[in-house]
All heavy atoms as a GROMACS GRO file, in nm:
protein
  573
    1MET      N    1  14.806  13.477  13.105
    1MET     CA    2  14.877  13.596  13.056
    1MET      C    3  14.803  13.652  12.940
    1MET      O    4  14.751  13.584  12.855
    1MET     CB    5  15.020  13.546  13.014
    1MET     CG    6  15.119  13.652  13.008
    1MET     SD    7  15.162  13.743  13.155
    1MET     CE    8  15.244  13.628  13.257
    2ALA      N    9  14.792  13.782  12.941
    2ALA     CA   10  14.728  13.856  12.830
    2ALA      C   11  14.838  13.931  12.750
    2ALA      O   12  14.939  13.971  12.805
    2ALA     CB   13  14.627  13.958  12.883
    3TYR      N   14  14.820  13.946  12.620
    3TYR     CA   15  14.917  14.007  12.536
    3TYR      C   16  14.857  14.130  12.466
    3TYR      O   17  14.742  14.126  12.424
    3TYR     CB   18  14.967  13.909  12.431
    3TYR     CG   19  15.035  13.791  12.498
    3TYR    CD1   20  14.968  13.680  12.538
    3TYR    CD2   21  15.169  13.794  12.524
    3TYR    CE1   22  15.027  13.573  12.603
    3TYR    CE2   23  15.234  13.691  12.588
    3TYR     CZ   24  15.159  13.579  12.632
    3TYR     OH   25  15.218  13.476  12.695
    4PHE      N   26  14.942  14.234  12.458
    4PHE     CA   27  14.896  14.360  12.398
    4PHE      C   28  14.997  14.406  12.299
    4PHE      O   29  15.120  14.401  12.322
    4PHE     CB   30  14.878  14.467  12.510
    4PHE     CG   31  14.764  14.434  12.601
    4PHE    CD1   32  14.774  14.344  12.705
    4PHE    CD2   33  14.638  14.494  12.578
    4PHE    CE1   34  14.669  14.319  12.786
    4PHE    CE2   35  14.534  14.469  12.657
    4PHE     CZ   36  14.545  14.376  12.766
    5ALA      N   37  14.946  14.456  12.185
    5ALA     CA   38  15.031  14.513  12.081
    5ALA      C   39  15.022  14.664  12.085
    5ALA      O   40  14.911  14.722  12.090
    5ALA     CB   41  14.983  14.461  11.943
    6LYS      N   42  15.138  14.727  12.085
    6LYS     CA   43  15.146  14.873  12.074
    6LYS      C   44  15.147  14.918  11.930
    6LYS      O   45  15.229  14.871  11.851
    6LYS     CB   46  15.271  14.930  12.147
    6LYS     CG   47  15.287  15.075  12.134
    6LYS     CD   48  15.418  15.120  12.198
    6LYS     CE   49  15.444  15.266  12.164
    6LYS     NZ   50  15.582  15.300  12.201
    7LEU      N   51  15.049  15.001  11.895
    7LEU     CA   52  15.038  15.049  11.757
    7LEU      C   53  15.107  15.183  11.745
    7LEU      O   54  15.094  15.271  11.826
    7LEU     CB   55  14.895  15.063  11.718
    7LEU     CG   56  14.803  14.941  11.733
    7LEU    CD1   57  14.664  14.969  11.684
    7LEU    CD2   58  14.867  14.824  11.654
    8GLY      N   59  15.185  15.193  11.635
    8GLY     CA   60  15.252  15.317  11.608
    8GLY      C   61  15.191  15.384  11.483
    8GLY      O   62  15.076  15.361  11.444
    9VAL      N   63  15.274  15.462  11.414
    9VAL     CA   64  15.231  15.532  11.293
    9VAL      C   65  15.180  15.434  11.193
    9VAL      O   66  15.240  15.333  11.167
    9VAL     CB   67  15.351  15.614  11.238
    9VAL    CG1   68  15.311  15.680  11.106
    9VAL    CG2   69  15.395  15.722  11.337
   10GLY      N   70  15.063  15.464  11.133
   10GLY     CA   71  15.005  15.377  11.033
   10GLY      C   72  14.950  15.249  11.088
   10GLY      O   73  14.930  15.154  11.019
   11ASP      N   74  14.932  15.245  11.219
   11ASP     CA   75  14.878  15.127  11.288
   11ASP      C   76  14.968  15.006  11.270
   11ASP      O   77  14.923  14.897  11.264
   11ASP     CB   78  14.736  15.096  11.245
   11ASP     CG   79  14.635  15.198  11.301
   11ASP    OD1   80  14.664  15.264  11.404
   11ASP    OD2   81  14.528  15.210  11.241
   12ILE      N   82  15.098  15.034  11.272
   12ILE     CA   83  15.195  14.926  11.261
   12ILE      C   84  15.238  14.882  11.400
   12ILE      O   85  15.262  14.971  11.487
   12ILE     CB   86  15.319  14.964  11.181
   12ILE    CG1   87  15.281  15.010  11.040
   12ILE    CG2   88  15.422  14.854  11.175
   12ILE    CD1   89  15.218  14.902  10.954
   13VAL      N   90  15.240  14.753  11.431
   13VAL     CA   91  15.279  14.702  11.564
   13VAL      C   92  15.425  14.728  11.590
   13VAL      O   93  15.511  14.685  11.515
   13VAL     CB   94  15.244  14.554  11.577
   13VAL    CG1   95  15.293  14.497  11.709
   13VAL    CG2   96  15.099  14.531  11.554
   14GLU      N   97  15.453  14.805  11.701
   14GLU     CA   98  15.589  14.834  11.732
   14GLU      C   99  15.641  14.746  11.845
   14GLU      O  100  15.762  14.727  11.862
   14GLU     CB  101  15.596  14.978  11.783
   14GLU     CG  102  15.565  15.080  11.677
   14GLU     CD  103  15.574  15.223  11.725
   14GLU    OE1  104  15.576  15.247  11.854
   14GLU    OE2  105  15.581  15.314  11.644
   15LYS      N  106  15.552  14.690  11.926
   15LYS     CA  107  15.592  14.613  12.044
   15LYS      C  108  15.477  14.526  12.089
   15LYS      O  109  15.361  14.561  12.071
   15LYS     CB  110  15.629  14.711  12.156
   15LYS     CG  111  15.664  14.652  12.286
   15LYS     CD  112  15.674  14.754  12.398
   15LYS     CE  113  15.794  14.847  12.384
   15LYS     NZ  114  15.822  14.933  12.499
   16VAL      N  115  15.509  14.406  12.140
   16VAL     CA  116  15.406  14.322  12.199
   16VAL      C  117  15.456  14.288  12.340
   16VAL      O  118  15.569  14.245  12.361
   16VAL     CB  119  15.388  14.191  12.119
   16VAL    CG1  120  15.286  14.102  12.184
   16VAL    CG2  121  15.345  14.224  11.975
   17VAL      N  122  15.372  14.310  12.438
   17VAL     CA  123  15.403  14.282  12.576
   17VAL      C  124  15.297  14.199  12.644
   17VAL      O  125  15.183  14.191  12.596
   17VAL     CB  126  15.425  14.415  12.655
   17VAL    CG1  127  15.537  14.499  12.598
   17VAL    CG2  128  15.300  14.496  12.660
   18SER      N  129  15.335  14.136  12.752
   18SER     CA  130  15.242  14.053  12.831
   18SER      C  131  15.207  14.126  12.956
   18SER      O  132  15.286  14.201  13.017
   18SER     CB  133  15.301  13.919  12.862
   18SER     OG  134  15.418  13.927  12.937
   19VAL      N  135  15.084  14.103  13.003
   19VAL     CA  136  15.031  14.156  13.129
   19VAL      C  137  14.961  14.043  13.202
   19VAL      O  138  14.895  13.965  13.142
   19VAL     CB  139  14.932  14.270  13.098
   19VAL    CG1  140  14.870  14.320  13.225
   19VAL    CG2  141  14.996  14.381  13.023
   20ASN      N  142  14.983  14.033  13.334
   20ASN     CA  143  14.925  13.927  13.412
   20ASN      C  144  14.770  13.935  13.402
   20ASN      O  145  14.714  14.045  13.399
   20ASN     CB  146  14.964  13.935  13.555
   20ASN     CG  147  15.103  13.889  13.579
   20ASN    OD1  148  15.150  13.799  13.512
   20ASN    ND2  149  15.171  13.942  13.679
   21ASP      N  150  14.705  13.822  13.399
   21ASP     CA  151  14.562  13.814  13.382
   21ASP      C  152  14.489  13.885  13.503
   21ASP      O  153  14.383  13.938  13.482
   21ASP     CB  154  14.513  13.675  13.375
   21ASP     CG  155  14.544  13.605  13.246
   21ASP    OD1  156  14.553  13.676  13.144
   21ASP    OD2  157  14.564  13.481  13.242
   22ASP      N  158  14.550  13.884  13.619
   22ASP     CA  159  14.485  13.949  13.733
   22ASP      C  160  14.486  14.095  13.716
   22ASP      O  161  14.406  14.166  13.783
   22ASP     CB  162  14.546  13.905  13.866
   22ASP     CG  163  14.695  13.943  13.879
   22ASP    OD1  164  14.764  13.950  13.776
   22ASP    OD2  165  14.746  13.955  13.992
   23VAL      N  166  14.567  14.156  13.630
   23VAL     CA  167  14.566  14.298  13.604
   23VAL      C  168  14.486  14.325  13.480
   23VAL      O  169  14.403  14.422  13.487
   23VAL     CB  170  14.717  14.349  13.580
   23VAL    CG1  171  14.717  14.492  13.533
   23VAL    CG2  172  14.801  14.331  13.707
   24ALA      N  173  14.499  14.245  13.381
   24ALA     CA  174  14.428  14.269  13.253
   24ALA      C  175  14.294  14.191  13.262
   24ALA      O  176  14.271  14.100  13.182
   24ALA     CB  177  14.508  14.223  13.134
   25ILE      N  178  14.206  14.230  13.349
   25ILE     CA  179  14.076  14.163  13.366
   25ILE      C  180  13.985  14.202  13.248
   25ILE      O  181  13.882  14.132  13.230
   25ILE     CB  182  14.012  14.190  13.500
   25ILE    CG1  183  13.994  14.340  13.519
   25ILE    CG2  184  14.092  14.131  13.615
   25ILE    CD1  185  13.917  14.379  13.645
   26SER      N  186  14.022  14.303  13.174
   26SER     CA  187  13.949  14.343  13.048
   26SER      C  188  14.059  14.406  12.958
   26SER      O  189  14.164  14.437  13.005
   26SER     CB  190  13.842  14.445  13.077
   26SER     OG  191  13.892  14.567  13.119
   27GLU      N  192  14.023  14.424  12.833
   27GLU     CA  193  14.118  14.487  12.744
   27GLU      C  194  14.149  14.627  12.790
   27GLU      O  195  14.268  14.668  12.792
   27GLU     CB  196  14.063  14.486  12.601
   27GLU     CG  197  14.160  14.553  12.503
   27GLU     CD  198  14.115  14.539  12.358
   27GLU    OE1  199  13.997  14.517  12.332
   27GLU    OE2  200  14.208  14.554  12.272
   28GLN      N  201  14.049  14.704  12.831
   28GLN     CA  202  14.069  14.840  12.872
   28GLN      C  203  14.160  14.844  13.000
   28GLN      O  204  14.246  14.932  13.016
   28GLN     CB  205  13.940  14.913  12.899
   28GLN     CG  206  13.956  15.063  12.921
   28GLN     CD  207  14.022  15.133  12.808
   28GLN    OE1  208  13.981  15.124  12.690
   28GLN    NE2  209  14.135  15.204  12.833
   29ALA      N  210  14.138  14.752  13.093
   29ALA     CA  211  14.222  14.744  13.215
   29ALA      C  212  14.363  14.727  13.181
   29ALA      O  213  14.455  14.785  13.233
   29ALA     CB  214  14.172  14.639  13.311
   30GLY      N  215  14.394  14.637  13.080
   30GLY     CA  216  14.530  14.615  13.033
   30GLY      C  217  14.589  14.734  12.968
   30GLY      O  218  14.702  14.776  12.993
   31VAL      N  219  14.511  14.805  12.882
   31VAL     CA  220  14.558  14.928  12.818
   31VAL      C  221  14.589  15.033  12.921
   31VAL      O  222  14.694  15.102  12.919
   31VAL     CB  223  14.450  14.975  12.719
   31VAL    CG1  224  14.483  15.121  12.671
   31VAL    CG2  225  14.440  14.879  12.599
   32ASP      N  226  14.500  15.051  13.016
   32ASP     CA  227  14.520  15.152  13.125
   32ASP      C  228  14.647  15.120  13.205
   32ASP      O  229  14.727  15.209  13.232
   32ASP     CB  230  14.399  15.158  13.216
   32ASP     CG  231  14.275  15.212  13.148
   32ASP    OD1  232  14.287  15.275  13.038
   32ASP    OD2  233  14.166  15.192  13.203
   33PHE      N  234  14.669  14.993  13.238
   33PHE     CA  235  14.784  14.952  13.308
   33PHE      C  236  14.914  14.983  13.232
   33PHE      O  237  15.008  15.043  13.288
   33PHE     CB  238  14.779  14.804  13.342
   33PHE     CG  239  14.909  14.744  13.400
   33PHE    CD1  240  14.940  14.764  13.530
   33PHE    CD2  241  14.996  14.673  13.315
   33PHE    CE1  242  15.056  14.717  13.582
   33PHE    CE2  243  15.115  14.624  13.365
   33PHE     CZ  244  15.146  14.647  13.500
   34LEU      N  245  14.916  14.955  13.104
   34LEU     CA  246  15.034  14.974  13.023
   34LEU      C  247  15.063  15.122  13.005
   34LEU      O  248  15.179  15.165  13.018
   34LEU     CB  249  15.018  14.910  12.883
   34LEU     CG  250  15.024  14.757  12.884
   34LEU    CD1  251  14.974  14.705  12.753
   34LEU    CD2  252  15.163  14.714  12.920
   35ASN      N  253  14.964  15.202  12.984
   35ASN     CA  254  14.988  15.344  12.971
   35ASN      C  255  15.030  15.408  13.106
   35ASN      O  256  15.113  15.504  13.104
   35ASN     CB  257  14.861  15.417  12.910
   35ASN     CG  258  14.853  15.402  12.763
   35ASN    OD1  259  14.956  15.400  12.695
   35ASN    ND2  260  14.739  15.393  12.710
   36ALA      N  261  14.977  15.360  13.210
   36ALA     CA  262  15.022  15.409  13.343
   36ALA      C  263  15.169  15.364  13.370
   36ALA      O  264  15.252  15.444  13.417
   36ALA     CB  265  14.931  15.358  13.454
   37THR      N  266  15.200  15.244  13.333
   37THR     CA  267  15.333  15.190  13.355
   37THR      C  268  15.438  15.266  13.273
   37THR      O  269  15.544  15.301  13.326
   37THR     CB  270  15.337  15.035  13.323
   37THR    OG1  271  15.250  14.968  13.407
   37THR    CG2  272  15.482  14.986  13.339
   38PHE      N  273  15.408  15.286  13.148
   38PHE     CA  274  15.502  15.356  13.057
   38PHE      C  275  15.484  15.509  13.057
   38PHE      O  276  15.553  15.575  12.987
   38PHE     CB  277  15.487  15.300  12.914
   38PHE     CG  278  15.532  15.156  12.903
   38PHE    CD1  279  15.439  15.059  12.863
   38PHE    CD2  280  15.660  15.116  12.932
   38PHE    CE1  281  15.474  14.928  12.852
   38PHE    CE2  282  15.696  14.983  12.917
   38PHE     CZ  283  15.608  14.887  12.876
   39GLN      N  284  15.382  15.556  13.132
   39GLN     CA  285  15.355  15.699  13.142
   39GLN      C  286  15.332  15.759  13.000
   39GLN      O  287  15.397  15.856  12.960
   39GLN     CB  288  15.462  15.775  13.216
   39GLN     CG  289  15.467  15.728  13.361
   39GLN     CD  290  15.573  15.800  13.445
   39GLN    OE1  291  15.662  15.868  13.387
   39GLN    NE2  292  15.568  15.782  13.576
   40THR      N  293  15.243  15.694  12.925
   40THR     CA  294  15.215  15.733  12.786
   40THR      C  295  15.062  15.734  12.766
   40THR      O  296  14.987  15.702  12.856
   40THR     CB  297  15.278  15.640  12.686
   40THR    OG1  298  15.219  15.510  12.705
   40THR    CG2  299  15.427  15.630  12.696
   41SER      N  300  15.024  15.768  12.647
   41SER     CA  301  14.886  15.749  12.607
   41SER      C  302  14.882  15.676  12.472
   41SER      O  303  14.814  15.712  12.379
   41SER     CB  304  14.810  15.882  12.596
   41SER     OG  305  14.882  15.972  12.507
   42ASP      N  306  14.965  15.570  12.462
   42ASP     CA  307  14.980  15.491  12.341
   42ASP      C  308  14.849  15.416  12.311
   42ASP      O  309  14.770  15.397  12.398
   42ASP     CB  310  15.094  15.393  12.351
   42ASP     CG  311  15.228  15.466  12.362
   42ASP    OD1  312  15.245  15.571  12.292
   42ASP    OD2  313  15.321  15.414  12.431
   43VAL      N  314  14.843  15.375  12.185
   43VAL     CA  315  14.729  15.289  12.143
   43VAL      C  316  14.773  15.143  12.152
   43VAL      O  317  14.876  15.106  12.095
   43VAL     CB  318  14.687  15.323  12.000
   43VAL    CG1  319  14.575  15.227  11.950
   43VAL    CG2  320  14.643  15.467  11.987
   44TRP      N  321  14.699  15.068  12.232
   44TRP     CA  322  14.731  14.929  12.254
   44TRP      C  323  14.605  14.848  12.213
   44TRP      O  324  14.493  14.889  12.242
   44TRP     CB  325  14.758  14.900  12.399
   44TRP     CG  326  14.882  14.964  12.454
   44TRP    CD1  327  14.888  15.088  12.514
   44TRP    CD2  328  15.012  14.903  12.457
   44TRP    NE1  329  15.021  15.111  12.549
   44TRP    CE2  330  15.099  15.004  12.521
   44TRP    CE3  331  15.072  14.789  12.419
   44TRP    CZ2  332  15.236  14.985  12.538
   44TRP    CZ3  333  15.204  14.765  12.438
   44TRP    CH2  334  15.280  14.861  12.502
   45LYS      N  335  14.626  14.730  12.158
   45LYS     CA  336  14.514  14.638  12.122
   45LYS      C  337  14.556  14.498  12.176
   45LYS      O  338  14.667  14.456  12.160
   45LYS     CB  339  14.494  14.628  11.970
   45LYS     CG  340  14.443  14.752  11.906
   45LYS     CD  341  14.299  14.776  11.947
   45LYS     CE  342  14.240  14.899  11.880
   45LYS     NZ  343  14.104  14.923  11.927
   46GLN      N  344  14.461  14.433  12.238
   46GLN     CA  345  14.491  14.302  12.290
   46GLN      C  346  14.504  14.205  12.172
   46GLN      O  347  14.431  14.216  12.072
   46GLN     CB  348  14.379  14.253  12.385
   46GLN     CG  349  14.418  14.132  12.459
   46GLN     CD  350  14.328  14.104  12.576
   46GLN    OE1  351  14.234  14.174  12.604
   46GLN    NE2  352  14.357  13.998  12.650
   47THR      N  353  14.597  14.114  12.183
   47THR     CA  354  14.621  14.013  12.082
   47THR      C  355  14.622  13.880  12.153
   47THR      O  356  14.644  13.870  12.273
   47THR     CB  357  14.752  14.040  12.004
   47THR    OG1  358  14.763  13.947  11.903
   47THR    CG2  359  14.873  14.043  12.090
   48TYR      N  360  14.597  13.774  12.080
   48TYR     CA  361  14.578  13.644  12.140
   48TYR      C  362  14.676  13.540  12.077
   48TYR      O  363  14.675  13.525  11.955
   48TYR     CB  364  14.431  13.599  12.124
   48TYR     CG  365  14.338  13.699  12.189
   48TYR    CD1  366  14.293  13.811  12.121
   48TYR    CD2  367  14.293  13.679  12.320
   48TYR    CE1  368  14.212  13.904  12.181
   48TYR    CE2  369  14.208  13.770  12.381
   48TYR     CZ  370  14.169  13.883  12.308
   48TYR     OH  371  14.088  13.976  12.373
   49LEU      N  372  14.749  13.468  12.158
   49LEU     CA  373  14.843  13.365  12.108
   49LEU      C  374  14.778  13.266  12.014
   49LEU      O  375  14.838  13.221  11.918
   49LEU     CB  376  14.910  13.293  12.225
   49LEU     CG  377  15.015  13.373  12.303
   49LEU    CD1  378  15.065  13.290  12.420
   49LEU    CD2  379  15.129  13.412  12.213
   50ASP      N  380  14.657  13.230  12.046
   50ASP     CA  381  14.585  13.126  11.965
   50ASP      C  382  14.521  13.185  11.842
   50ASP      O  383  14.458  13.113  11.766
   50ASP     CB  384  14.490  13.044  12.050
   50ASP     CG  385  14.374  13.128  12.099
   50ASP    OD1  386  14.362  13.249  12.070
   50ASP    OD2  387  14.288  13.069  12.175
   51GLY      N  388  14.528  13.316  11.825
   51GLY     CA  389  14.472  13.383  11.707
   51GLY      C  390  14.321  13.384  11.710
   51GLY      O  391  14.257  13.413  11.603
   52SER      N  392  14.259  13.359  11.825
   52SER     CA  393  14.114  13.341  11.830
   52SER      C  394  14.033  13.470  11.804
   52SER      O  395  13.923  13.468  11.767
   52SER     CB  396  14.068  13.285  11.962
   52SER     OG  397  14.112  13.373  12.069
   53HIS      N  398  14.102  13.582  11.829
   53HIS     CA  399  14.034  13.713  11.808
   53HIS      C  400  14.139  13.809  11.756
   53HIS      O  401  14.246  13.829  11.817
   53HIS     CB  402  13.978  13.763  11.944
   53HIS     CG  403  13.903  13.894  11.936
   53HIS    ND1  404  13.783  13.909  11.863
   53HIS    CD2  405  13.935  14.015  11.979
   53HIS    CE1  406  13.745  14.034  11.878
   53HIS    NE2  407  13.836  14.103  11.946
   54ARG      N  408  14.113  13.870  11.644
   54ARG     CA  409  14.202  13.966  11.578
   54ARG      C  410  14.326  13.896  11.516
   54ARG      O  411  14.401  13.966  11.450
   54ARG     CB  412  14.252  14.074  11.671
   54ARG     CG  413  14.151  14.167  11.719
   54ARG     CD  414  14.214  14.279  11.796
   54ARG     NE  415  14.114  14.371  11.846
   54ARG     CZ  416  14.098  14.408  11.967
   54ARG    NH1  417  14.180  14.363  12.060
   54ARG    NH2  418  14.001  14.488  12.007
   55GLY      N  419  14.348  13.771  11.539
   55GLY     CA  420  14.477  13.711  11.497
   55GLY      C  421  14.585  13.752  11.591
   55GLY      O  422  14.564  13.834  11.681
   56TYR      N  423  14.700  13.688  11.586
   56TYR     CA  424  14.807  13.722  11.674
   56TYR      C  425  14.895  13.829  11.606
   56TYR      O  426  14.928  13.816  11.493
   56TYR     CB  427  14.893  13.600  11.711
   56TYR     CG  428  15.000  13.640  11.811
   56TYR    CD1  429  14.965  13.666  11.941
   56TYR    CD2  430  15.134  13.646  11.774
   56TYR    CE1  431  15.060  13.703  12.033
   56TYR    CE2  432  15.226  13.685  11.865
   56TYR     CZ  433  15.194  13.712  11.996
   56TYR     OH  434  15.292  13.754  12.086
   57ALA      N  435  14.934  13.929  11.683
   57ALA     CA  436  15.017  14.040  11.632
   57ALA      C  437  15.164  14.016  11.662
   57ALA      O  438  15.202  13.969  11.772
   57ALA     CB  439  14.974  14.170  11.700
   58GLY      N  440  15.245  14.043  11.564
   58GLY     CA  441  15.388  14.042  11.586
   58GLY      C  442  15.442  14.184  11.544
   58GLY      O  443  15.372  14.260  11.476
   59ILE      N  444  15.563  14.208  11.584
   59ILE     CA  445  15.627  14.334  11.546
   59ILE      C  446  15.628  14.343  11.392
   59ILE      O  447  15.665  14.247  11.325
   59ILE     CB  448  15.765  14.345  11.604
   59ILE    CG1  449  15.753  14.359  11.757
   59ILE    CG2  450  15.837  14.471  11.545
   59ILE    CD1  451  15.886  14.351  11.826
   60GLY      N  452  15.581  14.457  11.339
   60GLY     CA  453  15.576  14.479  11.195
   60GLY      C  454  15.444  14.447  11.131
   60GLY      O  455  15.417  14.482  11.015
   61TYR      N  456  15.359  14.380  11.209
   61TYR     CA  457  15.222  14.355  11.159
   61TYR      C  458  15.146  14.491  11.154
   61TYR      O  459  15.181  14.582  11.226
   61TYR     CB  460  15.145  14.258  11.251
   61TYR     CG  461  15.179  14.115  11.240
   61TYR    CD1  462  15.312  14.072  11.234
   61TYR    CD2  463  15.077  14.018  11.228
   61TYR    CE1  464  15.342  13.936  11.226
   61TYR    CE2  465  15.106  13.886  11.214
   61TYR     CZ  466  15.237  13.844  11.212
   61TYR     OH  467  15.268  13.707  11.197
   62SER      N  468  15.039  14.492  11.075
   62SER     CA  469  14.956  14.609  11.072
   62SER      C  470  14.821  14.574  11.136
   62SER      O  471  14.782  14.455  11.137
   62SER     CB  472  14.936  14.665  10.932
   62SER     OG  473  14.880  14.571  10.852
   63TYR      N  474  14.753  14.679  11.185
   63TYR     CA  475  14.619  14.653  11.242
   63TYR      C  476  14.520  14.720  11.149
   63TYR      O  477  14.532  14.840  11.120
   63TYR     CB  478  14.610  14.719  11.382
   63TYR     CG  479  14.474  14.713  11.444
   63TYR    CD1  480  14.421  14.589  11.475
   63TYR    CD2  481  14.399  14.827  11.456
   63TYR    CE1  482  14.291  14.583  11.528
   63TYR    CE2  483  14.269  14.821  11.513
   63TYR     CZ  484  14.215  14.698  11.544
   63TYR     OH  485  14.091  14.692  11.597
   64ASP      N  486  14.427  14.638  11.104
   64ASP     CA  487  14.320  14.690  11.015
   64ASP      C  488  14.202  14.721  11.104
   64ASP      O  489  14.133  14.632  11.154
   64ASP     CB  490  14.283  14.573  10.914
   64ASP     CG  491  14.174  14.617  10.822
   64ASP    OD1  492  14.089  14.706  10.853
   64ASP    OD2  493  14.174  14.570  10.708
   65ARG      N  494  14.174  14.849  11.125
   65ARG     CA  495  14.066  14.896  11.212
   65ARG      C  496  13.929  14.853  11.161
   65ARG      O  497  13.839  14.821  11.243
   65ARG     CB  498  14.074  15.046  11.232
   65ARG     CG  499  14.191  15.093  11.309
   65ARG     CD  500  14.198  15.246  11.321
   65ARG     NE  501  14.316  15.290  11.389
   65ARG     CZ  502  14.321  15.315  11.518
   65ARG    NH1  503  14.212  15.302  11.590
   65ARG    NH2  504  14.432  15.354  11.576
   66GLU      N  505  13.907  14.854  11.034
   66GLU     CA  506  13.781  14.824  10.977
   66GLU      C  507  13.735  14.677  11.003
   66GLU      O  508  13.628  14.650  11.045
   66GLU     CB  509  13.778  14.849  10.829
   66GLU     CG  510  13.638  14.831  10.767
   66GLU     CD  511  13.639  14.878  10.619
   66GLU    OE1  512  13.692  14.983  10.587
   66GLU    OE2  513  13.578  14.798  10.542
   67SER      N  514  13.834  14.587  10.988
   67SER     CA  515  13.803  14.448  11.012
   67SER      C  516  13.842  14.398  11.153
   67SER      O  517  13.813  14.284  11.190
   67SER     CB  518  13.868  14.356  10.905
   67SER     OG  519  14.006  14.374  10.907
   68ASP      N  520  13.909  14.487  11.230
   68ASP     CA  521  13.954  14.452  11.364
   68ASP      C  522  14.044  14.332  11.361
   68ASP      O  523  14.023  14.234  11.442
   68ASP     CB  524  13.836  14.436  11.458
   68ASP     CG  525  13.877  14.429  11.604
   68ASP    OD1  526  13.981  14.485  11.642
   68ASP    OD2  527  13.802  14.363  11.682
   69LEU      N  528  14.139  14.333  11.272
   69LEU     CA  529  14.236  14.219  11.260
   69LEU      C  530  14.382  14.271  11.246
   69LEU      O  531  14.404  14.376  11.194
   69LEU     CB  532  14.207  14.138  11.132
   69LEU     CG  533  14.077  14.060  11.124
   69LEU    CD1  534  14.055  14.006  10.984
   69LEU    CD2  535  14.077  13.952  11.225
   70PHE      N  536  14.472  14.184  11.297
   70PHE     CA  537  14.612  14.207  11.270
   70PHE      C  538  14.650  14.137  11.140
   70PHE      O  539  14.605  14.023  11.114
   70PHE     CB  540  14.700  14.155  11.383
   70PHE     CG  541  14.685  14.234  11.511
   70PHE    CD1  542  14.609  14.187  11.614
   70PHE    CD2  543  14.743  14.358  11.524
   70PHE    CE1  544  14.599  14.260  11.732
   70PHE    CE2  545  14.729  14.436  11.632
   70PHE     CZ  546  14.657  14.387  11.739
   71VAL      N  547  14.731  14.201  11.058
   71VAL     CA  548  14.769  14.151  10.926
   71VAL      C  549  14.921  14.140  10.922
   71VAL      O  550  14.991  14.236  10.945
   71VAL     CB  551  14.714  14.243  10.814
   71VAL    CG1  552  14.752  14.190  10.681
   71VAL    CG2  553  14.564  14.261  10.826
   72ALA      N  554  14.968  14.022  10.880
   72ALA     CA  555  15.113  14.004  10.869
   72ALA      C  556  15.167  14.086  10.755
   72ALA      O  557  15.100  14.104  10.654
   72ALA     CB  558  15.141  13.853  10.844
   73PRO      N  559  15.293  14.130  10.768
   73PRO     CA  560  15.355  14.205  10.660
   73PRO      C  561  15.375  14.116  10.539
   73PRO      O  562  15.389  13.993  10.548
   73PRO     CB  563  15.489  14.249  10.718
   73PRO     CG  564  15.514  14.161  10.837
   73PRO     CD  565  15.384  14.108  10.885
   74ILE      N  566  15.371  14.182  10.421
   74ILE     CA  567  15.388  14.102  10.299
   74ILE      C  568  15.537  14.087  10.262
   74ILE      O  569  15.613  14.172  10.284
   74ILE     CB  570  15.317  14.178  10.181
   74ILE    CG1  571  15.160  14.179  10.215
   74ILE    CG2  572  15.334  14.107  10.050
   74ILE    CD1  573  15.080  14.262  10.120
   0.00000   0.00000   0.00000
């Protein structure tokens, strides 16, 4: 299972959803699937349960574009 965080205003995570691995064969494939499913052009970033890349995102976390990391709220 692959996990994706929807970024809203100020790059704050609004939602985290899962996508089957056979669909999300790449980050872009997962993003394309989600935007097609929800009929949007939202910004999605893949997040990882084990925190191995970008850290794990939860609702209310922020995404730091410069360091490519999710940051927990203070």
